[in-house]
Backbone bond lengths (Angstrom), bond angles and torsions (degrees), N, CA, C in turn:
res aa  C-N    CA-C-N  psi(-1)  N-CA   C-N-CA  omega(-1)  CA-C   N-CA-C  phi
1 X - - - 1.462 - - 1.518 109.45 -
2 X 1.317 116.11 138.37 1.452 121.22 -175.95 1.542 108.47 -70.77
3 X 1.376 112.26 157.97 1.457 120.45 -177.99 1.558 109.14 -61.89
4 X 1.318 116.57 -39.46 1.445 120.73 -178.45 1.514 111.43 -63.31
5 X 1.330 117.40 -31.97 1.450 120.83 178.44 1.521 110.88 -68.87
6 X 1.335 114.82 -41.08 1.484 119.44 177.21 1.535 110.93 -61.15
7 X 1.341 115.04 -42.62 1.490 119.79 179.53 1.514 110.05 -62.21
8 X 1.341 114.30 -43.03 1.499 119.41 -177.99 1.507 108.27 -64.02
9 X 1.336 118.06 -45.53 1.478 120.60 -179.27 1.566 110.12 -63.46
10 X 1.332 115.48 -39.21 1.477 118.70 178.95 1.523 111.95 -64.71
11 X 1.338 116.76 -38.29 1.455 120.26 179.00 1.542 109.28 -65.68
12 X 1.321 115.40 -41.17 1.474 119.84 -177.96 1.550 107.98 -65.64
13 X 1.299 118.46 -44.82 1.474 120.86 179.06 1.516 111.84 -60.05
14 X 1.321 113.89 -46.57 1.490 119.65 178.96 1.529 109.10 -59.67
15 X 1.310 115.60 -43.86 1.487 118.19 179.55 1.471 113.46 -62.15
16 X 1.357 116.34 -43.31 1.481 119.87 176.85 1.472 112.64 -61.94
17 X 1.341 115.08 -44.38 1.466 120.22 -178.79 1.542 109.52 -64.38
18 X 1.342 118.07 -41.58 1.479 120.71 178.76 1.523 111.29 -63.67
19 X 1.355 115.82 -41.16 1.461 120.51 -179.55 1.540 108.65 -64.65
20 X 1.341 115.63 -41.95 1.459 118.59 -179.49 1.550 110.47 -62.07
21 X 1.353 115.61 -44.58 1.444 119.41 -178.05 1.549 111.11 -63.94
22 X 1.325 114.82 -41.41 1.492 118.70 177.73 1.489 111.90 -59.94
23 X 1.337 115.33 -46.26 1.491 121.45 177.80 1.503 110.20 -62.90
24 X 1.333 117.89 -41.43 1.461 122.45 -179.32 1.524 110.14 -60.42
25 X 1.339 116.07 -47.06 1.465 120.78 179.09 1.535 112.64 -63.15
26 X 1.346 113.85 -45.31 1.474 118.61 -179.43 1.546 110.88 -61.22
27 X 1.285 116.84 -43.26 1.464 119.30 -177.86 1.537 111.35 -66.68
28 X 1.337 115.92 -44.74 1.487 119.04 178.90 1.503 112.62 -66.63
29 X 1.365 116.39 -37.08 1.440 118.47 177.26 1.510 111.09 -66.18
30 X 1.338 115.75 -38.94 1.490 119.96 178.43 1.536 108.23 -63.08
31 X 1.312 117.11 -44.91 1.478 119.83 -179.31 1.504 111.88 -60.38
32 X 1.347 117.58 -41.83 1.446 120.50 179.29 1.536 110.47 -64.63
33 X 1.333 115.76 -43.40 1.475 118.47 180.00 1.548 112.28 -64.16
34 X 1.344 116.15 -38.09 1.428 119.04 178.10 1.538 111.04 -68.26
35 X 1.323 118.07 -34.93 1.433 122.60 178.12 1.560 108.15 -64.22
36 X 1.298 116.29 -46.75 1.457 118.93 -179.89 1.517 111.79 -64.68
37 X 1.335 118.01 -40.81 1.455 119.23 178.42 1.534 111.71 -61.78
38 X 1.353 115.71 -39.72 1.448 119.59 177.53 1.539 111.79 -63.09
39 X 1.340 114.96 -41.03 1.493 118.97 -178.56 1.502 110.47 -70.47
40 X 1.352 118.71 -36.30 1.465 122.09 175.52 1.528 110.59 -62.60
41 X 1.338 116.15 -42.00 1.460 119.48 179.98 1.517 110.45 -61.55
42 X 1.360 116.78 -38.33 1.471 120.50 -179.15 1.527 111.13 -66.94
43 X 1.340 115.33 -38.16 1.460 120.14 -179.72 1.528 110.09 -68.40
44 X 1.356 117.63 -42.81 1.459 121.26 179.99 1.521 108.61 -65.33
45 X 1.345 116.50 -39.61 1.505 118.70 179.46 1.523 109.57 -60.28
46 X 1.339 115.49 -46.41 1.473 119.09 -179.02 1.544 109.82 -58.28
47 X 1.323 117.55 -44.27 1.459 121.95 -177.10 1.513 110.49 -65.44
48 X 1.346 118.87 -39.84 1.448 120.36 177.40 1.490 113.28 -61.24
49 X 1.329 116.83 -32.37 1.478 120.81 -177.66 1.476 112.94 -84.71
50 X 1.358 118.30 -5.38 1.461 121.48 178.56 1.526 110.74 -77.90
51 X 1.314 117.19 134.90 1.439 123.07 175.67 1.511 109.18 -74.85
52 X 1.317 116.65 127.94 1.515 120.56 -176.97 1.544 108.03 -84.90
53 X 1.346 116.08 113.44 1.458 120.45 174.62 1.492 111.40 -84.29
54 X 1.322 116.02 171.71 1.450 121.25 -179.53 1.544 107.16 -117.51
55 X 1.341 116.04 127.55 1.442 121.87 -178.79 1.514 111.44 -78.29
56 X 1.342 115.27 139.88 1.459 120.93 175.48 1.518 107.49 -137.19
57 X 1.343 115.44 142.52 1.488 118.41 178.64 1.504 109.70 -60.03
58 X 1.306 118.94 -23.63 1.496 121.93 177.80 1.523 109.92 -61.53
59 X 1.328 116.49 -27.42 1.485 118.38 -177.99 1.526 111.36 -67.97
60 X 1.306 118.53 -12.91 1.475 122.48 -174.06 1.562 111.84 -106.68
61 X 1.332 118.13 2.12 1.463 120.12 -168.66 1.529 111.92 -65.50
62 X 1.320 118.99 -25.43 1.443 119.48 -177.35 1.533 111.83 -100.90
63 X 1.301 117.23 8.39 1.472 121.02 -179.59 1.523 110.10 -85.60
64 X 1.328 117.48 158.89 1.482 120.28 173.12 1.493 111.86 -51.69
65 X 1.317 117.18 146.37 1.450 120.76 -174.09 1.543 114.48 -54.89
66 X 1.364 118.95 -45.83 1.476 116.80 179.03 1.548 114.45 -63.63
67 X 1.344 116.46 -29.02 1.460 120.68 176.09 1.497 110.65 -69.59
68 X 1.355 116.27 -42.54 1.455 120.52 174.42 1.535 110.15 -56.80
69 X 1.328 114.92 -46.64 1.479 120.42 -178.47 1.533 108.88 -59.24
70 X 1.300 117.96 -39.24 1.490 123.09 -179.14 1.510 109.94 -62.45
71 X 1.348 117.21 -51.23 1.443 119.52 -176.97 1.540 113.70 -67.40
72 X 1.338 115.74 -32.27 1.466 119.58 176.32 1.553 109.61 -67.32
73 X 1.332 116.39 -30.40 1.455 120.86 -178.79 1.563 112.37 -78.56
74 X 1.327 116.65 -41.79 1.452 119.24 -170.25 1.536 113.10 -93.77
75 X 1.321 119.45 -21.76 1.468 122.48 -175.78 1.494 111.98 -121.05
76 X 1.306 116.31 156.82 1.444 122.70 173.40 1.538 112.06 -107.88
77 X 1.281 114.21 142.93 1.473 118.67 178.53 1.563 109.37 -59.00
78 X 1.342 114.37 128.13 1.483 119.56 176.48 1.513 111.52 97.56
79 X 1.333 119.96 -0.09 1.479 122.26 178.95 1.523 109.76 -70.52
80 X 1.290 117.53 146.88 1.436 122.26 173.11 1.488 110.68 -74.36
81 X 1.321 116.21 147.77 1.456 119.53 171.95 1.499 109.17 -65.67
82 X 1.343 113.33 142.10 1.488 118.02 178.23 1.527 108.83 -75.22
83 X 1.343 116.40 137.58 1.468 120.47 178.64 1.552 111.45 -106.93
84 X 1.318 114.81 -41.02 1.490 120.40 -175.52 1.530 109.19 -133.33
85 X 1.306 117.22 139.67 1.458 124.26 179.18 1.544 107.40 -126.38
86 X 1.332 116.20 131.96 1.487 121.22 168.77 1.502 107.47 -116.60
87 X 1.303 116.81 135.79 1.463 120.09 -173.28 1.521 112.14 -145.45
88 X 1.315 116.27 148.92 1.427 122.30 171.34 1.540 107.85 -130.22
89 X 1.326 116.42 153.40 1.460 119.78 -178.72 1.500 110.19 -154.08
90 X 1.331 117.42 162.62 1.456 121.50 178.04 1.505 108.68 -148.05
91 X 1.380 115.22 145.21 1.426 118.74 -179.78 1.532 110.88 175.82
92 X 1.316 115.54 -150.19 1.446 121.66 -179.57 1.501 111.23 -127.95
93 X 1.336 116.34 151.36 1.433 122.70 -173.99 1.549 109.21 -142.77
94 X 1.362 115.58 150.02 1.448 118.21 173.13 1.537 109.52 -148.74
95 X 1.321 114.07 148.33 1.465 120.44 -179.24 1.522 111.14 -79.59
96 X 1.359 118.27 162.28 1.408 120.45 -179.95 1.561 114.53 -55.49
97 X 1.279 117.02 137.96 1.492 125.30 175.91 1.551 111.83 67.67
98 X 1.326 116.50 15.31 1.482 119.90 178.55 1.518 110.48 -107.74
99 X 1.294 117.83 141.76 1.464 121.86 178.50 1.535 112.24 -87.99
100 X 1.335 115.61 -29.29 1.445 119.54 -173.14 1.512 111.90 -76.52
101 X 1.326 116.60 133.63 1.472 122.55 174.77 1.555 107.22 -93.22
102 X 1.341 115.51 149.41 1.428 122.33 177.39 1.541 108.37 -126.28
103 X 1.311 116.27 143.41 1.475 119.17 179.15 1.566 107.36 -73.27
104 X 1.302 115.11 136.98 1.444 121.38 177.30 1.515 110.53 -127.18
105 X 1.307 116.33 130.18 1.461 122.20 174.15 1.494 110.22 -120.18
106 X 1.305 116.66 120.16 1.476 121.77 179.39 1.546 104.75 -87.00
107 X 1.343 115.21 104.12 1.445 118.26 -175.63 1.521 112.10 -76.35
108 X 1.330 118.41 -29.98 1.460 120.94 172.89 1.550 105.75 -161.11
109 X 1.327 113.00 144.21 1.444 121.74 175.59 1.510 107.82 -145.79
110 X 1.324 116.21 130.83 1.452 123.07 -177.97 1.501 110.38 -121.23
111 X 1.298 117.30 142.98 1.471 123.92 174.04 1.533 110.88 -132.92
112 X 1.303 117.46 143.08 1.472 121.93 163.55 1.542 107.16 -116.42
113 X 1.307 114.51 154.09 1.463 119.24 -173.77 1.505 113.62 -100.23
114 X 1.366 117.01 -24.56 1.473 118.03 179.28 1.536 106.21 -156.94
115 X 1.338 116.57 101.99 1.464 128.07 6.70 1.518 112.52 -78.35
116 X 1.356 118.64 157.75 1.448 122.47 178.74 1.532 109.43 -62.44
117 X 1.335 116.23 130.64 1.460 120.71 176.48 1.513 110.08 -163.38
118 X 1.326 116.80 154.94 1.455 121.14 171.68 1.508 111.69 -151.33
119 X 1.316 115.56 156.64 1.449 124.13 174.37 1.545 105.93 -132.62
120 X 1.330 116.15 123.95 1.439 123.95 -175.14 1.545 107.59 -118.98
121 X 1.317 115.42 121.01 1.455 121.68 -176.30 1.552 106.42 -127.08
122 X 1.351 117.69 115.91 1.459 119.76 -173.16 1.520 110.82 -148.17
123 X 1.313 114.05 165.50 1.473 123.21 177.36 1.523 107.27 -123.86
124 X 1.335 116.06 127.75 1.448 121.83 173.56 1.516 110.51 -109.56
125 X 1.328 116.86 131.37 1.471 121.35 -177.74 1.558 110.15 -123.73
126 X 1.338 118.73 93.35 1.432 119.60 179.98 1.520 110.96 -63.84
127 X 1.340 118.00 -30.25 1.469 122.98 175.63 1.506 109.98 -156.52
128 X 1.340 115.66 -178.82 1.487 118.66 -174.13 1.524 112.82 -67.72
129 X 1.345 119.09 -18.00 1.457 122.18 -174.70 1.517 112.94 -104.46
130 X 1.317 118.25 -4.13 1.442 120.84 -173.28 1.507 111.16 -135.52
131 X 1.353 116.25 135.30 1.462 120.33 175.21 1.504 111.22 -147.67
132 X 1.312 114.34 157.07 1.467 122.56 178.93 1.528 109.19 -130.52
133 X 1.316 117.09 132.05 1.445 122.32 171.25 1.548 107.94 -90.59
134 X 1.295 115.57 127.35 1.463 123.23 -173.88 1.521 110.78 -115.58
135 X 1.345 117.65 130.81 1.478 121.02 170.57 1.508 105.93 -130.78
136 X 1.343 114.76 116.47 1.473 122.11 170.53 1.491 108.22 -113.47
137 X 1.317 117.31 151.29 1.457 119.34 179.12 1.539 109.47 -151.49
138 X 1.335 113.69 161.45 1.477 123.08 168.15 1.515 105.53 -141.63
139 X 1.332 119.09 116.92 1.453 121.15 -176.54 1.526 108.96 -150.27
140 X 1.308 117.58 129.04 1.484 123.21 179.42 1.565 110.24 52.17
141 X 1.322 113.84 44.68 1.466 119.86 173.58 1.486 116.21 80.53
142 X 1.305 118.21 3.92 1.494 121.22 -173.16 1.502 110.27 -124.60
143 X 1.338 116.26 130.95 1.447 122.90 177.52 1.524 110.91 -92.00
144 X 1.290 118.84 158.36 1.477 121.25 177.98 1.538 108.43 -157.76
145 X 1.348 112.09 144.71 1.452 122.30 175.72 1.526 111.84 -128.78
146 X 1.334 115.90 135.73 1.461 121.44 179.54 1.517 107.35 -140.41
147 X 1.341 116.52 122.64 1.480 120.70 -176.84 1.509 108.48 -129.04
148 X 1.321 116.12 128.27 1.478 123.63 173.60 1.517 110.03 -114.82
149 X 1.333 119.21 128.69 1.418 122.06 172.50 1.540 108.12 -89.29
150 X 1.343 115.48 139.37 1.465 121.55 -175.54 1.527 111.07 53.16
151 X 1.318 115.31 33.10 1.472 124.25 177.68 1.542 115.37 69.16
152 X 1.338 117.22 -21.48 1.450 118.33 -172.55 1.531 117.41 -122.77
153 X 1.348 119.20 -14.79 1.458 121.03 -177.24 1.511 109.33 -102.22
154 X 1.308 117.10 106.15 1.444 121.83 -176.60 1.542 111.58 -68.73
155 X 1.313 117.61 125.81 1.445 122.00 179.96 1.523 112.95 -117.95
156 X 1.317 116.59 -8.26 1.468 120.21 176.83 1.530 108.87 -158.79
157 X 1.310 115.62 132.05 1.454 119.11 175.21 1.535 107.06 -153.81
158 X 1.279 116.96 102.32 1.430 122.29 -175.13 1.507 111.19 -141.29
159 X 1.330 115.86 147.30 1.450 121.68 178.21 1.522 109.54 -161.81
160 X 1.312 116.55 160.84 1.463 121.65 174.73 1.512 114.58 76.68
161 X 1.325 117.62 7.20 1.500 119.73 178.00 1.539 107.84 -83.66
162 X 1.288 118.34 134.02 1.456 121.85 -169.45 1.551 109.12 -61.59
163 X 1.339 117.90 -41.27 1.473 121.17 179.81 1.512 111.82 -61.87
164 X 1.375 114.49 -39.22 1.476 120.14 178.71 1.522 109.52 -70.06
165 X 1.303 118.03 -39.37 1.468 121.12 178.54 1.516 109.96 -58.88
166 X 1.335 116.78 -49.72 1.477 119.68 -179.99 1.496 112.64 -61.08
167 X 1.346 115.16 -46.42 1.470 120.21 -177.37 1.538 111.22 -64.16
168 X 1.310 116.14 -39.64 1.472 120.00 179.64 1.514 110.57 -65.04
169 X 1.332 116.21 -41.92 1.471 119.31 178.49 1.534 111.45 -64.05
170 X 1.333 116.52 -44.67 1.461 120.03 178.63 1.511 110.63 -65.35
171 X 1.350 118.06 -33.92 1.447 118.84 174.30 1.513 111.77 -62.35
172 X 1.360 115.79 -38.13 1.470 121.48 177.22 1.527 108.64 -59.58
173 X 1.346 117.17 -49.08 1.469 120.33 -179.39 1.520 111.49 -56.89
174 X 1.331 115.48 -44.40 1.444 120.51 178.80 1.501 113.30 -59.40
175 X 1.299 117.06 -38.67 1.488 121.83 -179.34 1.529 111.21 -74.48
176 X 1.369 115.77 -17.47 1.468 117.83 -175.56 1.513 114.25 -64.79
177 X 1.325 119.98 -10.73 1.460 121.21 171.79 1.515 109.51 -60.28
178 X 1.317 119.87 -16.79 1.455 124.20 178.88 1.509 112.50 -91.41
179 X 1.324 119.12 -7.79 1.457 124.33 174.26 1.552 106.36 -144.48
180 X 1.342 116.75 76.03 1.464 120.99 -163.49 1.505 117.76 -60.95
181 X 1.311 119.91 -22.28 1.464 118.90 178.22 1.498 112.52 -60.82
182 X 1.359 117.86 -21.95 1.468 120.33 177.47 1.547 111.55 -71.74
183 X 1.329 117.32 -12.94 1.470 122.06 177.29 1.505 113.98 -92.80
184 X 1.333 116.00 -3.43 1.482 119.56 176.45 1.511 109.64 -68.73
185 X 1.311 118.34 152.28 1.473 121.90 -178.67 1.518 111.86 -53.12
186 X 1.309 118.16 134.51 1.468 124.03 -179.21 1.465 110.87 -161.06
187 X 1.284 118.33 -172.72 1.443 122.09 174.30 1.535 113.80 -61.78
188 X 1.360 114.13 -19.77 1.471 122.99 -174.81 1.527 113.70 -96.74
189 X 1.302 117.65 -19.88 1.477 119.70 -173.91 1.494 111.00 -145.44
190 X 1.358 114.58 135.42 1.475 122.59 178.50 1.518 106.25 -134.51
191 X 1.366 114.26 130.50 1.451 120.85 -177.54 1.532 111.70 -99.96
192 X 1.349 114.67 140.80 1.465 120.57 174.99 1.543 107.97 -132.61
193 X 1.326 116.11 145.81 1.493 119.36 -177.01 1.501 111.98 -74.22
194 X 1.311 115.76 151.83 1.514 122.50 168.27 1.511 107.68 -121.50
195 X 1.351 116.66 -63.43 1.457 119.95 176.43 1.541 107.94 -153.54
196 X 1.341 116.30 -165.80 1.496 118.35 -171.81 1.534 112.18 -70.30
197 X 1.304 118.25 -16.41 1.472 118.91 -179.33 1.527 113.04 -126.18
198 X 1.339 118.94 17.67 1.467 119.92 179.16 1.513 109.03 -151.75
199 X 1.334 114.90 156.50 1.471 121.07 176.52 1.473 109.95 -152.91
200 X 1.345 114.12 160.55 1.492 119.49 -177.53 1.536 107.99 -107.90
201 X 1.351 114.62 135.42 1.464 121.02 175.93 1.517 108.02 -111.33
202 X 1.330 117.14 117.32 1.466 121.75 174.27 1.543 107.43 -95.64
203 X 1.317 116.54 118.70 1.485 119.11 -170.73 1.522 109.72 -121.85
204 X 1.321 115.14 149.47 1.467 120.86 -179.54 1.536 110.38 -156.34
205 X 1.289 113.90 151.15 1.448 121.14 174.26 1.543 109.75 -164.74
206 X 1.294 118.60 116.43 1.453 125.22 175.58 1.537 112.13 51.51
207 X 1.326 115.45 44.50 1.446 119.76 177.58 1.521 115.91 91.15
208 X 1.364 115.47 -10.95 1.463 119.13 177.28 1.532 109.54 -91.49
209 X 1.336 116.15 122.10 1.458 120.44 -173.93 1.534 110.75 -131.62
210 X 1.309 114.13 152.31 1.439 119.54 176.82 1.525 110.94 -169.76
211 X 1.343 115.40 177.22 1.420 122.44 179.53 1.518 110.46 -131.67
212 X 1.331 116.61 136.74 1.435 121.44 172.48 1.521 108.00 -120.94
213 X 1.329 114.44 145.55 1.481 120.99 169.36 1.512 106.66 -109.49
214 X 1.370 116.53 121.00 1.456 122.29 -179.23 1.506 108.71 -106.97
215 X 1.343 113.97 142.45 1.453 123.40 -179.37 1.509 108.58 -120.32
216 X 1.363 115.41 133.97 1.442 122.25 -170.77 1.544 110.00 -120.19
217 X 1.346 114.48 148.23 1.428 120.33 173.77 1.556 110.27 -81.76
218 X 1.316 118.39 172.40 1.454 121.95 178.94 1.540 111.72 -64.29
219 X 1.316 117.36 -27.48 1.470 118.68 179.71 1.507 112.79 -86.08
220 X 1.357 115.99 -16.37 1.470 118.95 177.45 1.497 115.31 117.75
221 X 1.357 118.05 2.04 1.467 119.35 178.10 1.541 109.47 -74.11
222 X 1.385 115.19 142.16 1.425 119.75 166.50 1.536 106.38 -78.73
223 X 1.300 117.12 119.16 1.468 120.11 -175.38 1.546 112.12 -108.37
224 X 1.383 115.06 -21.15 1.449 117.67 178.62 1.519 110.00 -159.62
225 X 1.279 115.95 150.17 1.490 120.57 173.66 1.507 110.82 -148.87
226 X 1.315 116.69 147.60 1.463 122.48 -171.95 1.491 110.89 -134.55
227 X 1.331 117.44 151.16 1.476 122.98 173.08 1.511 108.28 -149.95
228 X 1.301 114.59 147.86 1.516 121.84 175.06 1.523 111.89 -108.58
229 X 1.329 116.97 12.89 1.469 120.80 -171.78 1.500 115.42 -108.16
230 X 1.293 119.61 13.37 1.452 120.95 -179.41 1.501 110.72 -99.59
231 X 1.357 113.98 167.41 1.453 120.27 -179.46 1.557 108.08 -130.20
232 X 1.378 113.16 155.32 1.453 119.66 175.19 1.526 107.80 -146.46
233 X 1.365 114.22 158.24 1.445 119.44 -178.85 1.509 108.60 -84.37
234 X 1.328 115.96 112.79 1.452 120.87 -179.36 1.538 105.45 -129.90
235 X 1.325 116.08 131.41 1.432 120.88 -177.04 1.539 112.40 53.00
236 X 1.341 115.95 40.02 1.483 124.05 175.73 1.533 111.93 66.37
237 X 1.311 118.27 24.01 1.483 118.90 172.19 1.524 108.69 -147.35
238 X 1.340 114.28 151.61 1.450 119.69 -179.69 1.544 109.70 -76.13
239 X 1.311 114.48 124.32 1.476 120.02 -177.72 1.545 108.86 -128.00
240 X 1.303 116.71 147.62 1.436 120.17 -179.23 1.537 110.07 -72.16
241 X 1.320 115.86 133.60 1.424 119.49 -179.02 1.578 108.92 -135.92
242 X 1.305 115.64 160.88 1.443 119.33 172.98 1.544 109.47 -93.61
243 X 1.263 116.97 167.25 1.465 120.24 176.16 1.502 109.75 -147.85
244 X 1.350 114.24 143.39 1.445 121.02 176.41 1.521 106.95 -131.49
245 X 1.306 116.81 128.85 1.473 121.59 -179.02 1.549 109.04 -116.47
246 X 1.279 117.14 137.04 1.510 122.50 178.50 1.532 104.79 -118.16
247 X 1.316 114.84 135.08 1.470 123.87 -178.87 1.494 109.71 -128.60
248 X 1.341 115.86 141.36 1.475 120.69 -176.48 1.516 111.95 -156.49
249 X 1.332 117.09 179.89 1.467 124.98 175.69 1.539 109.94 56.84
250 X 1.326 115.14 61.41 1.470 120.88 178.27 1.511 109.73 -66.70
251 X 1.338 114.29 140.02 1.468 121.57 176.09 1.537 107.95 -136.79
252 X 1.316 117.08 152.59 1.449 120.68 179.47 1.524 107.48 -92.66
253 X 1.350 116.88 124.30 1.457 123.52 178.60 1.536 107.22 -128.46
254 X 1.346 115.51 116.20 1.437 119.87 -179.24 1.526 112.10 54.71
255 X 1.320 114.82 40.04 1.450 120.15 176.60 1.527 116.27 81.54
256 X 1.380 115.00 2.49 1.482 119.61 -176.92 1.519 107.43 -118.88
257 X 1.322 115.90 132.19 1.469 120.13 -178.92 1.556 109.52 -92.02
258 X 1.304 114.90 121.47 1.459 120.74 -177.65 1.527 111.60 -132.76
259 X 1.346 118.85 149.53 1.477 122.00 177.62 1.525 108.85 -76.38
260 X 1.314 117.71 138.58 1.490 120.31 -178.38 1.521 112.88 -109.82
261 X 1.286 119.03 -6.48 1.450 121.34 175.78 1.515 111.62 -123.33
262 X 1.343 116.75 148.59 1.454 119.08 -172.64 1.504 110.71 -148.95
263 X 1.312 114.27 156.69 1.473 122.92 170.76 1.549 106.90 -146.69
264 X 1.318 116.76 128.64 1.441 120.54 -175.85 1.544 109.45 -122.22
265 X 1.301 114.65 132.70 1.472 120.96 -174.26 1.553 108.51 -119.58
266 X 1.318 117.23 134.44 1.466 121.35 172.00 1.560 107.46 -97.16
267 X 1.330 113.42 144.15 1.463 117.51 174.61 1.502 107.79 -109.26
268 X 1.333 118.26 109.57 1.425 124.80 -173.49 1.533 111.31 -68.76
269 X 1.322 118.19 163.13 1.461 119.95 -177.67 1.507 114.49 -56.15
270 X 1.318 118.13 -27.20 1.468 121.90 179.05 1.519 113.39 -84.41
271 X 1.378 115.42 0.06 1.474 119.86 179.87 1.495 114.88 96.95
272 X 1.318 118.41 -7.45 1.466 120.29 -179.02 1.514 110.93 -68.43
273 X 1.352 114.62 135.48 1.455 121.40 176.30 1.495 108.93 -95.61
274 X 1.366 115.53 125.86 1.459 120.88 -173.16 1.514 109.58 -135.39
275 X 1.341 117.16 107.70 1.441 121.71 176.23 1.534 108.90 -64.03
276 X 1.350 116.20 134.54 1.454 117.04 -175.40 1.497 116.11 -133.98
277 X 1.323 120.51 -12.76 1.472 123.04 -178.11 1.513 107.16 -151.18
278 X 1.319 115.98 116.79 1.472 122.35 -177.56 1.509 110.18 -141.13
279 X 1.304 117.45 144.66 1.463 118.16 -178.64 1.530 111.06 166.76
280 X 1.321 116.16 -152.48 1.450 121.45 -178.46 1.516 111.96 -146.23
281 X 1.287 116.62 154.52 1.423 123.29 174.75 1.545 108.40 -79.29
282 X 1.319 118.21 124.39 1.462 121.82 -176.21 1.525 111.88 -99.26
283 X 1.353 117.17 -21.91 1.449 121.30 179.08 1.500 112.39 -159.16
284 X 1.297 118.70 138.21 1.456 122.26 177.65 1.527 109.35 -146.09
285 X 1.349 115.73 133.64 1.420 121.89 179.38 1.528 109.11 -134.11
286 X 1.361 117.06 143.15 1.429 120.95 -179.97 1.514 109.47 -114.66
287 X 1.388 113.59 135.16 1.438 121.62 171.24 1.532 111.51 58.28
288 X 1.313 118.61 38.25 1.440 123.34 173.69 1.501 106.59 -101.84
289 X 1.355 116.19 107.01 1.463 121.66 -171.51 1.585 111.15 -97.53
290 X 1.328 117.42 7.93 1.443 116.98 178.28 1.541 108.53 -71.41
291 X 1.293 113.96 156.27 1.472 120.12 -176.84 1.499 112.10 -114.46
């Protein structure tokens, strides 16, 4: 066979392989997008069916003093309880034991307040040539993670693991500083005093339980909160870690004061403190049910 024929066959094979890979990526990207759309629809449906309560300062009278101070600062008497939250954020992220930071853009994030649930849809770009599509969720007591490289190559798909369920629920509680009515006393959260500037939140949902320690400023802002009940994947296995979150730059949005900048630190099993997610909230909307 002549050399030109080999070249021609090689070009055809490469072309077929390239076409196959393009179709493979497109199909898997489409499947992930459809999955996310379906999960968002479920969250919005849950929020629509939630009865909207009315907040009153009287609801906080039996809470620890710094918690009362917080709700008086962030909420107004007579406000409706938040049912649905839409949020976008941008910042930097890094995996455990890694030095390199990657840009992360949260393209959409949804929360419901009763029942507790969230959907997190983001893109991580370690460099200009590599990206990962990330979908995290917590719904009906179950956490889930789905990660596609280059939008189409699945590298992680897990759900229903007890450590992930607990971590996802605690992550939800940590994010609730951005929709404060979810932190009011309920079947999911009980407050206990510590001192004049801190309080303990005992939280639970469908068998997922944990404890947060919240720290408050003199004016009532939540400035830091900590938990020892979360897990992270370290050395290819889920291990218990601590976490510390810092919140700042409060702004009033639709009558509610929320922190717009954040820094989150994991505490590794050996005690090392490692900042892993930092950035700012770029958009937040309450009770917007449009699709």
